[in-house]
N, C-alpha and C positions, 0 to 999 in steps of 0.2 A: 258063660260058665259061672259057677258059684265062687264068690270071693268072701273072705272073712270080713265081717262088719266090725270096724274099730270104733270105739267111743272117741269123741273128739279129745285131742290132747294139745290144746293151744298153749303156746308160749305167751307170756305177758308182754304186751306192747309197751307197757310202762317201763320195762327194763331198758329201753332204748334211750330214755332221758331226752326225748326230742325237745329241742328249744323252739319257741315260736318263730325266732328269727336267727339267721346266720349271716356272717359277713366275711368278706375276703380277708386273707391273712397275708400281711405285707410287712417285711422288716421286723418280725418278731411280735407283731400285735395284730389284733383284729381291727379293721378299719371300715369306715363307710365307703362302699364302692360308688364310683361315678356312673355306673350303668343302671339300666332300668331293672328293678327287682323282679325276680321270677318266683313262681310258686312251684315247689316240688311236690309231686303227687304220689300217693300210694296206689300203685296200679291194681292192687287187689280190690280196692273199693272206689278208686278215682276220687278219693277225698284228699284235700290239701294237707300235707304234713307240716310244712313250714314255708316261710317266706325267706328267700335267699337274696342278699345283696350281690350284685354282679359288678364286674370290673369294667372300667372304661379304657380307652387308649392311653389316657394319662396314668391310670393305675398300672397298666402294663409297663409303661416307662419307669414308674417308681419301683415296681417289683424287680425289674431287670437291673436297675441301678443299685438297689439294695443287695441283690445277689452278687453284683460285681464288687461292691465294697467288701462284703463278707468274704468273697473268694480271695481278694488281694490282701486283706488285712488280718483276717482271722482264720478261716477254714483252710484255705490253700496252704499257708505256711505251717499249719498245725501238724504235729507228729501223728503218724498213723495210729499209734497206740492210744492217743488222746481222742482222736475221732471215733475209734472203736468204742470207747466208753459211752459216748452219747448214743451211738447206734444200739449198743446192748441195752441201755436204759429204755430207749424207745421200744425195742423188741419186747422187753419184759412188761412194759406197761400195756402194750397191745395184747399180750397174752393174759395179763391180769384183768383187762377189761373186755375179754373176748366175748362174754355173753352179751354185754351191752352192744358191742360192735356188730355181732351177728344179728341181733334183733333189728338194729338200725338199718343194716344192709338189706335185710328181708323187707322191711317196711318201704324203703326207698326204691328198691330194685324189683321186688316181686318174686325172687327166687325162694324155694322152700327153706325153712329155717334149718332143716337137717343139713342142707348143703352149706349154708352160711356158717353154721356152727362147726361142722366137721371138715370142711374143705377150705372155704375162702379165708376165714380169719386165721386158722392155724398155719396155712401155707403162707399168708402174708407175714406172720410173725417169724416163720422159719426163714423166709428170705432176708428179713432184717437181721436175724441172728447169724445166718450164714455169711452175709457180706460184712457184718461187724468183725467176724473172724479174719477176713481178708485185709482189713484196713491197714494192718502193720506188716503184711506179708506180700505186698504187691511186687516187690523186687524178686520174689520167688515164683511168680505166676507164669514165667516163661515169656514175658512181654518186654524184656529188657531189664538190665540191672538196676536202673533208676527211672522207672516210668513216672511221668508227671500227669496231673489231672488236665483235662481238656479246658476247663474254665466254667462258664455259666451255661447250664443246660435248660432248654425249654422243653417241657414234656406235656403231651396232650394224650389223655387216656379215654377209653370208651365207657359205656354204661353197663356192660355185661358182667364185669368183675371189678367194681369200682375200687374197693380197698386193696385187693390183690394187685391190680394193675398199678396202683399208686406205689405199692411196696416194690414192685418189679422195677420201677423207674427210680424211686427215691433211694433205695438201699444201695445199689451199685454206684450211683452218682455220688452220694455222700461218702461212701467208703473209699472211693478213689480220690477224694479231695475236691470234688466239684461242688458248686452250689446249684440250686434248682428252682425254677418257677414252674409250678404244676397247674395245669388247667384240667379240672375234672369235667365229665360230661354234664350237659345241661340238665338231664333228667335225674342224675344220681350224684349230687355234689356232697351229700352229708358226711359220709365216712371219711372223705378226703379232708374235710374241714375239721372233723374230730381228730384225724391224724395230726393236723397242724396243732391242735390243742395239746395233744400228747407230746409232740416235739417241744412245745413251750414248757410243758410240765417237766420234761427231761432236762431242761436247761440248754437246749440247743441254741447256739449264738444267733443273734438277730441277723436276718437276711439269708441264712443258709437254706431255709425252706420257705417258699412263698406259695400260696394257693389262691388262684384266681377263678372263682366260679363265673359262669356265663354261657352264652350260646356260641355258635360257630364263629361269630365275629371276633370274640375274645381270643379263641384259638388261632384264628387267622392273623390277628395283630401280634400275637406272641411269636408264632413261627416265622413271621416276616421281620421280626425285630433285629436290627443290626447289632445289638448288644449281646446277642447269643453267640456261643462258640459251637453249640451242638443242639440239634433237635431230635427228640425221640418221640415217635408217634405210633400209637396203636389205634386202628380204626378201619374205615372202609378203604377199599382199593381206589375208588375215585378220588377221595380226598388225598390219599397217599401220592397218587400221580401228580396232583396239583402242587403238593408240597415239594416234591422232587423237582418239578419244573421251576418252582420259585427259588429253590436254593441252589440250583445248578450254577456253577461259576462263582458263587459267593465265598467259597472256602470254608463254609460252615459244615460240620460233619452231620450226618443224618443216618438214623436207623428207622426202618419201617417194618411194622408187624401188621399185616393187612388181612384180607379175607381168605376164605378157604372153601373147598368143596371136597372134603377128604373121602377117599375110598376105604371101605372096611371090607376086606377080602376074606371070605369063608370057604376054605377048601373042604373037599368031601371027607377028608380024614380028621377033621377038627372034632373036638369034643363039643357036640352041638348045643347041649344045655349050657355049657360055659360060654360058648359063642353068642347064644341068645342074650345072656346077661350083659356081655360086652357090647353088643349092638344096641341094646336098650340104653345102656349108660352112655354110649357114644353119641346118640342122637337126642335123647330126651333129658339128659342132664342140663340143668339151668334152662329148661324149655327150648333147648336147641339154640340158645343165645351163646354160641361158642364158636369162635373162628376156626377151631380145629375139629368141629363136630364131624362124626362119621356119617355124613348125610347121603353118601352114595354107597349102598350095600351091593357088593358083588358076590354072588353065591354060585358055586359050581353046580352045573345043571343036574348032576346025578343026585344031589341032596336038596335041590331047590324047593321041591314041593313039601318035603318033610320039614325042612327048616322054616318055611313060611308058616306052616301050621303051628309049630312051636312058638314062633315069634309073635304071631297075632294073639295066640292064647296068653302069652306073657304080657303083651301090651294091654290087653283087656283088664288086667289086674291093677294097672297104674291108677292112682288116685289123683285127680286134678281138683284143686281147691285152695282153700285158705293157706297161703304160704306160711303163716305162723303156726299151723297145725303140724305137729311132729310126724303125723302119719301121711302128710302130703308128699306125693312123688313129683308132680308137675305143678308149678306155681303159675303166676300171672305173667302175661306178656308185658314187657316193660313200658310200652307207650302205645297210644292209639295209632300213631303213625307207623310203628312197627307191625302192629296187628293188621293194618290196612295193606302193608307190603306182603305179609304172609297170605292174606286173603287173595290178593291179586295173583301171586305166583301159583297158588293152589288152583285158582280158576284157569290159569294158563295150562296147567297140567291136565285138567279136564278137557279143555278145548283141543289140546294136541293128541288126545286119545289114550292117555295113561289111565289105568284103572285105579280109582281111589277107594281106599278102605279107611274108615274113620272109627276110632274107638267109641263104643256106645256109652262110655262113662258120662255121668251127669256133670254139668258145668254149673258153677255158681250163678245166681241170678244177676248179680252185679259184679263189676270189675272187668278186666281185660284178659280173656282166656281163649285158648284155642286147643281143641282136642288133639291127642296124638293121632297122626295121620300117616298112612303108608301108600305109596304109589307103586304098583306093579305094572308089568308090560311097558317099562320105560325104555325109550330109545335114547342113544347118546346125543342126538340133536335136540332133544326136548329141553325147554327152559328149566324144568325141575331137575334135570341132570347136569345142567351147565351153570346155573346161577345160584349164588349163595342165598338161601331163603332165610336163614337165621331164625328158625322157628322149629317147632316139634313135628317136622315133616321129613319122612324118609323116602328116598327113591331106590327101587330095587332093580338091578340088572343081573343077568346071568352070564356065565362063561363056561367054556369046556376045558381049556388047557391053561397051565400056568402062564404061558406066553400071552394068551388072550387076556388073562386077568391083569397082567402088567400093562399091556397096551391100553386096556380100558381105564385102568387106574391113572395112567399118565395122560389120558386124553382129556385134559382140563387146562384152563388158563392158570390154575392155582397150583401151589405146591407146598402146603404148610404141614400136613400130617397124613398118616395112613395107618391102617390096622391090618394085621395078618393073623388068621386063625388056622392053625394046623398042629398036628402032633409030631410032625417031622421037622427037626431042627434044621436039617440041610435045606429043606424046601423054604422054610422061613427066611434063612439067610440068603438064599438065591433070590427070593422075591424082594427082600428089603434092599439088596444091592442094586436092584433095577428100578425101584420106584423113586421117582424124582420128588421127594418130599423132605422137609427139614427134620421131621420127627416121625419115626416108624415104630409103632408098638406091636409086640408079638404076644398073642394070647392075653391081652389086656387092652385097655383104652383109657384115655384121659388120666394118665398117671403123670403127675408133675412133681418135680423135686428141685430145690434151689441149686443143687450141685450139678444139674444137667442142663445144658443149653437148649433153648427153644427159639425157633425162627423158621423162615420159609424160603422158597425159591419162586421164580417167575412173578406172577401178580400177587403172591402172598408176601412180597417184600424182601428185605435183605437185612443182614445183621443178626446177632444172636443175643438173647437175654438169659441170664442165669449161668451158673457154673464159672469155671476159670475163663473160658472163652468169652463169656458175656462181659467180663471186665474190660476187654480190649476196646469196646466202643466208648468207654469213659476215660481212656488213658491216651496220652501222647507218648507212646513208647519210643 
């Protein structure tokens, strides 16, 4: 089909103010890490962005000790209203530096600048503002009249939403009076380190926030550290299982936000054009690098053919390319390892007999890219219907009745999210009540708000982040 030709509209990479080198942030200052330095790469070009010093086991010890001192002497005893002032300052600076942070996130992660600019950074700032408002009102959160902080929190975050995931962990932890040691993902450490710089600029007391870049060994050393009172992890289900086994019986608290294989249900009475937009956003937002992505599309048989035609026609208009171009819809895959996983699971779909459709969109000659892909004729036993691909790949199944839709939606090891598309409110409520998922969207998808809790069931983890309920994980009520 014919699409509009857009002139390139690139954002300037210079706005990111990328430093040649970055270092761990421990006890209020940037320090030389004892680990082997890593090079963080721009996935759109595979060019090195910066060299990042990483933490050693000794650095983990120092960071946890600094966080303990700050918790016992400064941050824990501080009045909530005073803690709020620091969080408000950090939130304001994040908002003021939003353009810089958005460009830096896009360079380091590969997501389109439009998403970094309009979603990631504003939502990160919103979480900081929201939790700053809770800092002096914790006694009114319904979690006891005098809730106390847990203590020292160790947080490990993934590479798909680096700054936003950092804010999801840092904001509630600090608002509740805890101190935190944050370990960003190996491939996307830069915005977390700039967040540490912002915290220092805001005058946050030494040791309250510590950031330790590095690979999986640093995360493992952190979550195993006996000096922690709580671990908050967002990442893969396999690693989450390992952490849960490790912390069992230790008395340390744990929240896990893990993988997903969300169902997006389209009933025959849905506004189909609206549903098409929601399905596209549900799977191709952030290249499908989203734990709650609507990667399983369930369409009622009576509209399946019509909906498929509308959907494929819309997907053909998506532009895959330079993430810094404001016209880009689908950016770069974050790493070569993730691209290899997507390739392997797509090959499995072919081998198992699913019918693959790939967008004819052109791909850049260099960089890590994968075209939007749709599998039809999918059976529930196929790997593309069961395993989290974490890429721009959609699996399509059909159903005849609402009961069958719910059964298929729940036929998964995961339970993080789901979507429902219908013009009948009663049908939407009936379906939502029967779907075993932590978040269920109706006639929308990927809507996030700091006032609303987020989390999953089954192999998607446990605990909630955001909202009043999300405070509970960071309080000893």
